Backbone as CSV, one residue per row, in Angstrom:
resi,resn,N_x,N_y,N_z,CA_x,CA_y,CA_z,C_x,C_y,C_z
1,MET,11.707,-0.274,-30.925,10.406,0.299,-31.509,9.365,-0.724,-31.699
2,PHE,9.924,-1.966,-32.424,9.009,-3.126,-32.732,8.724,-3.714,-31.560
3,LEU,9.285,-3.742,-30.442,8.668,-4.262,-29.257,7.694,-3.365,-28.656
4,PHE,7.793,-2.328,-28.662,6.862,-1.145,-28.391,5.566,-1.264,-28.946
5,LYS,5.678,-1.468,-30.185,4.399,-1.618,-31.174,3.731,-2.919,-30.869
6,SER,4.500,-3.691,-30.562,3.986,-5.228,-30.461,3.331,-5.346,-29.068
7,TYR,3.766,-4.569,-28.228,3.229,-4.769,-26.821,1.842,-3.802,-26.385
8,TYR,1.740,-2.455,-27.248,0.767,-1.564,-26.941,0.001,-1.431,-28.383
9,SER,-1.302,-1.465,-28.224,-2.216,-1.028,-29.476,-2.073,0.256,-29.720
10,ILE,-2.619,0.980,-30.973,-2.410,2.466,-31.323,-3.383,2.926,-30.119
11,SER,-4.343,2.752,-29.801,-5.230,3.362,-28.816,-4.399,3.500,-27.446
12,ASN,-3.767,2.354,-27.041,-3.172,2.412,-25.841,-1.932,3.514,-25.840
13,ILE,-1.244,3.384,-26.766,-0.227,4.758,-27.211,-0.677,5.852,-26.970
14,PHE,-1.778,6.084,-27.543,-2.523,7.626,-27.627,-2.888,7.984,-25.861
15,TYR,-3.436,6.981,-25.513,-3.986,6.891,-23.941,-2.472,7.232,-22.994
16,LEU,-1.639,6.584,-23.532,-0.420,6.652,-22.453,0.048,8.112,-22.981
17,ILE,0.269,8.446,-23.762,0.657,10.066,-24.221,-0.087,10.802,-23.528
18,TYR,-1.431,10.883,-23.496,-2.337,11.538,-22.662,-2.309,11.479,-21.177
19,CYS,-1.987,10.198,-20.739,-1.720,10.376,-19.408,-0.349,10.784,-19.020
20,LEU,0.591,10.600,-19.910,2.050,11.258,-19.486,2.004,12.665,-19.518
21,PHE,1.173,13.551,-20.308,0.896,14.964,-20.384,0.161,15.431,-19.068
22,ARG,-0.831,14.508,-18.930,-1.727,15.017,-17.743,-0.626,14.831,-16.235
23,THR,0.145,13.935,-16.342,0.933,13.697,-15.057,1.711,14.695,-14.854
24,LYS,2.778,15.156,-15.861,3.611,16.181,-15.831,2.854,17.520,-15.542
25,LEU,1.528,17.649,-15.945,0.982,18.977,-15.760,0.458,18.927,-14.151
26,LEU,-0.068,17.856,-13.440,-0.418,17.721,-12.223,0.471,17.366,-11.135
27,PHE,1.301,16.367,-11.512,2.241,15.800,-10.628,3.586,15.734,-11.414
28,PRO,4.288,16.706,-11.139,5.495,16.672,-11.863,6.525,15.777,-11.433
29,ASN,6.500,15.391,-10.135,7.512,14.440,-9.603,7.179,13.112,-10.008
30,ALA,5.936,12.849,-10.597,5.808,11.480,-10.973,6.045,11.027,-12.287
31,ARG,6.409,9.534,-12.182,6.894,9.182,-13.695,5.765,9.083,-14.688
32,LEU,4.512,8.339,-14.143,3.399,8.086,-14.802,2.281,7.707,-14.178
33,ILE,1.053,8.523,-14.218,-0.124,8.287,-13.423,-1.058,7.953,-14.510
34,ARG,-1.956,6.671,-14.616,-2.811,6.171,-15.565,-4.231,6.631,-14.862
35,PHE,-4.784,7.662,-15.644,-6.219,8.209,-15.331,-7.152,7.209,-15.791
36,PRO,-8.351,7.081,-14.780,-8.756,8.019,-13.878,-8.001,7.669,-12.451
37,PHE,-7.655,8.967,-11.836,-6.966,8.604,-10.859,-7.582,9.518,-9.743
38,ASP,-7.940,9.137,-8.479,-8.752,9.893,-7.533,-7.920,10.213,-6.258
39,ILE,-7.418,11.515,-6.281,-6.824,11.806,-5.057,-7.481,12.975,-4.279
40,ARG,-7.644,12.867,-2.926,-8.364,13.469,-2.038,-7.753,14.156,-0.814
41,ASN,-7.861,15.578,-0.925,-6.915,16.196,0.164,-5.228,16.278,-0.196
42,LYS,-5.189,16.654,-1.426,-3.869,16.293,-1.865,-2.828,17.137,-1.114
43,ASP,-3.145,18.301,-0.641,-2.184,18.941,0.182,-1.652,18.046,1.422
44,PHE,-2.198,17.025,1.844,-1.933,16.088,2.956,-0.932,14.935,2.565
45,ILE,-0.911,14.991,1.126,-0.199,13.504,0.719,1.333,14.063,0.022
46,SER,2.172,13.271,0.345,3.453,13.487,0.063,3.889,12.303,-0.918
47,ILE,4.071,12.586,-2.217,4.423,11.514,-3.300,5.698,11.960,-3.842
48,GLY,6.648,10.806,-3.640,8.071,10.861,-4.080,8.423,10.946,-5.412
49,LYS,9.447,11.124,-6.197,9.886,10.951,-7.343,9.878,9.511,-7.912
50,GLY,9.396,9.488,-9.153,9.339,8.283,-10.016,7.969,7.337,-9.669
51,PHE,7.140,8.206,-9.233,5.657,7.306,-8.732,5.084,7.053,-9.901
52,THR,4.711,5.888,-10.018,3.915,5.396,-10.973,2.548,4.673,-10.637
53,SER,1.508,4.923,-11.537,-0.065,4.144,-10.740,-0.482,3.767,-12.047
54,GLY,-1.375,2.491,-11.955,-2.255,2.095,-12.524,-3.585,2.909,-12.775
55,PRO,-4.786,2.483,-13.697,-6.011,3.379,-13.453,-6.670,2.896,-12.418
56,GLY,-7.751,3.661,-12.033,-8.658,3.555,-10.895,-8.224,3.381,-9.555
57,CYS,-7.068,3.963,-9.420,-6.328,4.288,-7.744,-7.101,5.458,-7.085
58,ARG,-7.075,5.418,-5.828,-7.813,6.400,-5.153,-6.776,6.373,-3.967
59,LEU,-6.273,7.687,-3.620,-5.525,7.924,-2.423,-6.364,9.363,-1.754
60,GLU,-6.520,8.942,-0.523,-7.283,9.800,0.135,-6.838,10.024,1.683
61,CYS,-6.969,11.482,2.291,-6.565,11.647,3.619,-7.629,12.197,4.113
62,GLY,-8.311,12.007,5.679,-9.254,12.495,6.063,-8.951,12.853,7.437
63,GLY,-10.005,13.210,8.356,-9.772,13.599,9.965,-9.733,14.943,9.911
64,TYR,-9.367,15.534,11.049,-9.179,16.653,11.486,-7.880,17.232,11.070
65,PHE,-7.920,18.245,10.384,-6.500,18.657,10.197,-6.219,19.940,10.892
66,ILE,-5.529,19.603,11.914,-5.225,20.380,12.949,-3.784,21.241,12.369
67,ASP,-2.781,20.718,11.651,-1.725,21.363,10.995,-1.884,20.940,9.445
68,LYS,-0.583,21.472,9.063,-0.405,21.064,7.443,0.348,19.964,7.184
69,ALA,0.758,19.175,8.299,1.750,18.003,7.955,1.052,16.869,7.142
70,PRO,1.856,16.279,6.379,1.059,15.304,5.477,0.734,13.874,6.299
71,LYS,-0.407,13.360,5.849,-0.764,11.992,6.420,-0.484,10.676,5.915
72,LEU,-0.082,10.883,4.524,0.217,9.979,3.688,1.453,10.206,2.943
73,PHE,2.401,9.618,3.212,3.852,9.426,2.686,3.963,8.298,1.561
74,ILE,4.625,8.887,0.350,4.597,7.799,-0.571,6.341,8.044,-1.010
75,GLY,7.242,6.999,-1.002,8.482,7.222,-1.098,8.883,7.323,-2.646
76,LYS,10.018,7.325,-2.937,10.875,7.361,-4.356,10.543,5.920,-4.850
77,ASN,10.286,6.161,-6.469,9.979,4.921,-7.050,8.961,4.077,-6.839
78,VAL,8.053,4.496,-6.248,6.957,3.444,-5.690,5.851,3.338,-7.009
79,GLN,5.444,1.942,-7.068,4.759,1.642,-8.227,3.582,0.817,-7.619
80,ILE,2.309,1.337,-7.874,1.130,0.886,-7.667,0.466,0.747,-9.046
81,ASN,-0.415,-0.487,-8.574,-1.028,-1.110,-9.926,-2.372,-0.894,-9.875
82,ASP,-3.250,-1.460,-10.607,-5.005,-0.973,-10.911,-5.740,-1.236,-9.647
83,TYR,-6.520,-0.187,-9.192,-7.568,0.149,-8.323,-7.055,-0.481,-6.971
84,VAL,-5.905,0.523,-6.769,-5.314,0.304,-5.383,-5.921,1.539,-4.525
85,HIS,-6.406,1.494,-3.280,-7.244,2.310,-2.489,-6.359,2.465,-1.217
86,ILE,-5.960,3.645,-0.938,-5.098,3.855,0.459,-5.741,4.920,1.033
87,SER,-6.237,4.667,2.139,-6.654,5.847,3.462,-5.766,6.002,4.310
88,ALA,-5.554,7.405,4.380,-4.826,7.986,5.961,-5.689,8.869,6.441
89,TRP,-5.879,8.623,7.783,-6.351,9.363,8.557,-5.661,10.199,9.840
90,GLU,-4.405,9.187,10.171,-3.530,9.662,11.080,-2.107,9.495,10.269
91,ASN,-1.760,8.352,9.888,-0.283,8.188,9.375,-0.270,6.960,8.813
92,VAL,-0.146,7.024,7.367,0.538,5.908,6.430,1.493,6.169,5.770
93,SER,2.545,5.330,5.876,3.921,5.762,5.233,4.418,4.515,4.373
94,ILE,4.813,4.876,3.258,4.948,3.492,2.153,6.726,4.166,1.737
95,GLY,7.584,3.187,1.949,8.975,3.290,1.714,9.228,3.625,0.416
96,ASN,10.529,3.659,-0.120,11.045,3.733,-1.358,11.002,2.070,-1.942
97,ASN,10.665,2.368,-3.314,11.151,1.312,-4.362,10.011,0.084,-3.919
98,VAL,8.726,0.259,-3.235,7.824,-0.522,-3.003,6.781,-0.737,-4.164
99,LEU,6.467,-1.953,-4.488,5.727,-2.369,-5.661,4.288,-3.047,-4.853
100,LEU,3.398,-2.391,-5.199,2.138,-2.882,-5.056,1.182,-3.684,-6.265
101,ALA,0.801,-4.557,-6.176,-0.062,-5.393,-7.377,-1.382,-4.657,-7.244
102,SER,-2.453,-5.346,-7.996,-3.606,-4.738,-8.258,-4.650,-4.829,-6.975
103,LYS,-5.784,-4.030,-6.740,-6.927,-4.460,-6.074,-6.250,-4.479,-4.380
104,ILE,-5.413,-3.729,-4.031,-5.018,-3.615,-2.772,-5.670,-2.392,-2.046
105,TYR,-5.980,-2.764,-0.607,-6.615,-1.957,0.197,-5.499,-1.606,1.409
106,ILE,-5.030,-0.574,1.738,-4.536,-0.105,2.917,-5.130,0.914,3.673
107,SER,-5.171,0.893,4.968,-6.076,2.061,5.622,-5.722,2.078,7.070
108,ASP,-5.313,2.949,7.636,-4.971,3.104,9.011,-5.979,3.718,10.167
109,VAL,-7.397,3.490,9.428,-8.676,4.016,10.114,-9.653,2.916,10.025
110,SER,-10.510,2.601,11.160,-11.808,1.871,10.910,-12.899,2.380,11.931
111,HIS,-14.085,1.752,11.520,-15.324,2.387,12.201,-15.587,1.661,13.205
112,GLY,-15.088,1.976,14.611,-15.126,1.420,15.798,-13.817,0.527,15.927
113,THR,-13.751,0.105,17.324,-12.735,-0.790,17.572,-13.385,-2.071,18.081
114,PHE,-12.527,-3.179,17.689,-13.173,-4.356,18.024,-12.405,-5.361,18.890
115,LYS,-11.573,-4.388,19.769,-10.839,-5.359,20.902,-11.692,-5.913,22.090
116,SER,-11.382,-7.031,22.387,-12.232,-7.609,23.441,-12.194,-6.679,24.658
117,HIS,-11.274,-5.987,24.912,-11.404,-5.273,26.434,-11.663,-3.863,26.257
118,ILE,-12.409,-3.169,25.072,-12.974,-1.958,24.722,-14.451,-2.161,24.524
119,GLU,-15.061,-1.232,25.117,-16.665,-1.343,25.278,-17.163,-0.749,23.488
120,TYR,-18.090,-1.661,23.052,-18.583,-1.321,21.567,-20.078,-1.414,21.579
121,ASP,-20.653,-0.341,21.274,-22.084,-0.059,20.956,-22.448,-0.820,19.793
122,ILE,-23.035,-1.851,20.105,-23.371,-2.683,18.895,-24.800,-2.118,18.307
123,THR,-25.615,-0.923,18.791,-26.662,-0.506,18.553,-26.684,0.335,17.318
124,LEU,-25.282,1.195,17.167,-24.984,1.867,16.334,-24.732,1.248,15.180
125,PRO,-24.913,2.012,13.881,-24.771,1.457,12.388,-23.073,1.852,12.327
126,PRO,-22.394,1.227,11.310,-21.190,1.347,11.048,-20.874,2.643,10.841
127,SER,-21.565,3.459,9.917,-21.120,4.551,9.526,-21.152,5.672,10.668
128,GLU,-22.018,5.390,11.518,-21.693,6.285,13.036,-21.102,5.575,14.274
129,GLN,-20.114,4.661,13.930,-19.319,4.183,14.904,-18.274,5.276,15.052
130,PRO,-17.533,5.489,16.371,-16.378,6.421,16.246,-15.223,6.020,15.402
131,LEU,-14.576,6.856,14.365,-13.337,6.451,13.844,-12.101,6.165,14.759
132,VAL,-11.628,5.041,14.573,-10.463,4.700,15.401,-9.102,4.422,14.502
133,THR,-8.082,5.222,14.821,-6.873,5.052,13.902,-5.789,4.467,14.477
134,SER,-4.894,3.915,13.822,-3.502,3.375,14.136,-2.540,3.389,13.008
135,PRO,-1.331,3.982,12.853,-0.565,4.168,11.826,-0.233,2.964,11.349
136,VAL,0.174,2.901,9.838,0.293,1.918,9.124,1.755,2.304,8.305
137,ASN,2.752,1.285,8.652,4.095,1.669,7.974,4.443,0.317,6.993
138,ILE,4.894,0.868,5.621,5.634,-0.336,4.696,6.905,-0.221,4.444
139,GLY,7.857,-0.997,4.704,9.058,-0.513,4.395,9.543,-0.520,2.973
140,ASP,10.983,-0.045,2.795,11.743,0.004,1.331,11.747,-1.468,0.951
141,ASN,11.542,-1.337,-0.597,11.859,-2.461,-1.185,10.758,-3.796,-0.968
142,THR,9.539,-3.594,-0.567,9.022,-4.496,-0.201,7.771,-4.735,-1.556
143,TRP,7.313,-5.906,-1.767,6.483,-6.211,-2.727,5.244,-6.920,-2.234
144,ILE,3.922,-6.192,-2.357,2.792,-6.721,-1.962,1.752,-7.080,-3.001
145,GLY,1.306,-8.436,-2.847,0.569,-8.966,-4.057,-1.005,-8.557,-4.151
146,GLU,-1.351,-9.265,-5.115,-2.917,-8.768,-5.510,-3.737,-9.189,-4.459
147,MET,-4.855,-8.012,-4.615,-5.791,-8.338,-3.508,-5.645,-8.133,-2.279
148,VAL,-4.410,-7.711,-1.445,-4.017,-7.956,0.026,-4.681,-6.501,0.645
149,THR,-5.066,-6.946,1.841,-5.562,-5.946,2.777,-4.670,-5.725,3.797
150,VAL,-4.237,-4.619,4.033,-3.382,-3.969,4.927,-4.315,-3.307,6.065
151,LEU,-4.474,-3.717,7.271,-5.328,-3.156,8.390,-4.655,-2.142,9.238
152,PRO,-5.480,-1.091,9.978,-4.782,-0.368,10.816,-3.616,-0.903,11.883
153,GLY,-2.619,-0.195,12.078,-1.711,-0.511,13.071,-0.538,-1.641,12.582
154,SER,-0.781,-2.187,11.313,0.296,-3.138,10.755,1.436,-2.268,10.402
155,HIS,2.400,-3.144,10.448,3.728,-2.545,10.416,4.671,-3.775,9.192
156,ILE,4.877,-3.482,8.136,5.740,-4.223,7.304,7.131,-3.967,7.185
157,GLY,7.830,-4.561,7.265,9.265,-4.392,7.313,10.027,-4.108,5.793
158,LYS,11.412,-3.960,5.749,11.719,-3.779,4.398,11.969,-5.047,3.767
159,CYS,12.259,-5.122,2.381,12.634,-6.286,1.642,11.534,-7.385,2.078
160,CYS,10.245,-7.289,2.382,9.304,-8.478,2.582,8.368,-8.614,1.176
161,ILE,7.564,-9.599,1.267,6.794,-10.191,0.327,5.441,-10.681,0.938
162,ILE,4.424,-10.003,0.343,3.398,-10.345,0.897,2.419,-10.918,-0.060
163,GLY,2.046,-12.339,0.208,1.414,-13.057,-0.689,-0.156,-12.580,-1.118
164,ALA,-0.514,-13.098,-2.472,-1.793,-12.500,-2.816,-3.042,-12.769,-1.961
165,ASN,-4.079,-11.989,-1.794,-5.163,-12.354,-1.046,-4.977,-12.424,0.362
166,SER,-3.590,-11.981,0.912,-3.552,-11.844,2.311,-4.266,-10.679,3.072
167,LEU,-4.305,-10.983,4.410,-4.792,-10.035,5.372,-3.789,-9.716,6.213
168,VAL,-3.156,-8.461,6.135,-2.298,-8.242,7.157,-2.825,-7.589,8.399
169,ASN,-2.547,-7.889,9.686,-3.014,-7.195,10.868,-2.223,-7.274,12.109
170,THR,-0.639,-7.085,11.720,0.036,-7.358,12.507,1.424,-6.704,11.971
171,ASP,2.503,-7.043,12.718,3.897,-6.737,12.473,4.642,-7.751,11.589
172,ILE,5.200,-7.430,10.556,5.736,-8.395,9.699,7.388,-7.719,9.671
173,PRO,8.410,-8.616,10.133,9.811,-8.051,10.333,10.337,-8.231,8.984
174,ASP,11.702,-7.247,8.848,12.088,-7.185,7.815,12.703,-8.573,7.219
175,TYR,12.942,-8.618,5.740,13.251,-9.830,4.913,12.555,-10.898,5.317
176,SER,11.043,-10.615,5.116,10.058,-11.910,5.518,9.076,-12.048,4.303
177,ILE,8.875,-13.415,4.080,7.337,-13.717,3.140,6.414,-14.044,4.123
178,ALA,5.323,-13.581,3.846,4.130,-13.698,4.701,3.007,-13.931,3.723
179,VAL,2.105,-14.928,4.086,0.901,-15.334,3.403,-0.403,-15.554,4.281
180,GLY,-1.439,-15.549,3.935,-2.642,-16.103,4.586,-3.581,-15.186,4.981
181,ASN,-4.833,-15.586,5.571,-5.741,-14.574,6.273,-6.093,-15.341,7.369
182,PRO,-5.781,-14.800,8.685,-4.947,-13.724,8.943,-3.276,-13.983,8.345
183,VAL,-2.476,-13.053,8.118,-1.194,-13.399,7.608,-0.282,-14.155,8.552
184,ARG,0.600,-14.853,8.125,1.629,-15.596,8.986,2.878,-15.534,8.106
185,ILE,3.893,-15.623,8.759,5.295,-15.557,8.135,5.643,-17.247,7.769
186,VAL,6.044,-17.276,6.680,6.420,-18.642,6.243,7.932,-18.697,5.908
187,LYS,8.562,-17.762,5.436,9.865,-17.760,5.070,10.448,-16.420,5.476
188,ARG,12.069,-16.435,5.796,12.502,-15.484,5.936,14.078,-15.438,5.116
189,TYR,14.461,-14.556,4.723,15.696,-14.421,4.148,17.063,-14.593,4.851
190,CYS,17.956,-15.651,4.408,19.111,-16.098,5.146,20.242,-15.481,4.479
191,PHE,20.989,-14.495,5.161,21.953,-13.643,4.236,23.317,-14.805,4.341
192,GLU,23.265,-15.785,5.021,24.479,-16.743,5.000,24.319,-17.615,3.592
193,THR,23.241,-18.056,3.351,23.195,-19.050,2.565,22.626,-18.022,1.079
194,ARG,22.063,-16.829,1.300,21.639,-15.913,0.248,20.221,-16.730,-0.348
195,THR,19.180,-17.429,0.366,18.285,-17.920,0.129,17.143,-17.608,0.977
196,TRP,15.803,-17.850,0.615,14.813,-17.779,1.362,14.634,-19.144,2.088
197,ARG,14.409,-19.094,3.422,14.320,-20.375,4.186,13.244,-20.465,4.842
198,LYS,12.243,-21.665,5.042,11.173,-21.605,6.070,11.474,-21.586,7.369
199,VAL,10.687,-21.042,8.049,10.604,-20.610,9.519,9.477,-21.309,10.186
200,ASN,9.610,-21.499,11.628,8.841,-22.286,12.317,7.789,-21.026,12.822
201,PHE,6.891,-21.477,13.869,5.695,-20.192,14.428,6.782,-19.196,15.202
202,ASP,7.889,-19.622,15.713,8.703,-18.773,16.398,9.848,-17.827,15.529
203,GLY,9.687,-17.945,14.284,10.481,-17.287,13.408,11.777,-17.825,13.035
204,GLN,12.090,-19.150,13.673,13.325,-19.851,13.671,13.607,-20.603,12.233
205,PHE,14.610,-20.720,11.754,14.808,-21.290,10.387,14.522,-22.953,10.819
206,ILE,13.988,-23.395,9.830,13.779,-24.809,9.738,14.886,-25.601,9.130
207,GLU,15.567,-26.342,9.825,16.652,-26.948,9.158,16.246,-28.128,7.799
């Protein structure tokens, strides 16, 4: 009890009680949602048990709703911290026990496409560009650091660590540490030695 009192002020305790009450009223499967919490098209979002969020988060689904299938899947015991924005127009899937730091952006949609072999009309403003989607997947037990951006088409494996301020625009295999803008793999977990070991550009362990 002493630790609890030293960690939170009286106003914070009342705020948490308010958030807990509102969480159980609106999202009974969740552990604790700190409000304000912006959720758009809730019917297309699947949130697993034990979900926790910081304040200022925004979860949204858009696009054309042909059926009632969820577009955003969040697994069990997922924790997202302050000001996380997740946008799903086709499919964003987040596994179990995933930890997201603050100010993270994850999206499966962009205004237009920027691939060199696809025609692009530069005269259209960004808001009028055709929306292009590509699914995003984040595996179980992955930890994503502060201010990371995960772009459409990215797939992050299980038990990965993504360093702060990274931009993910590719596939990250299981058991990897990746950092940078754009992201690159710098270490992988070695089950033989039970340590994180450096890898080269081909993903092979460096002796």
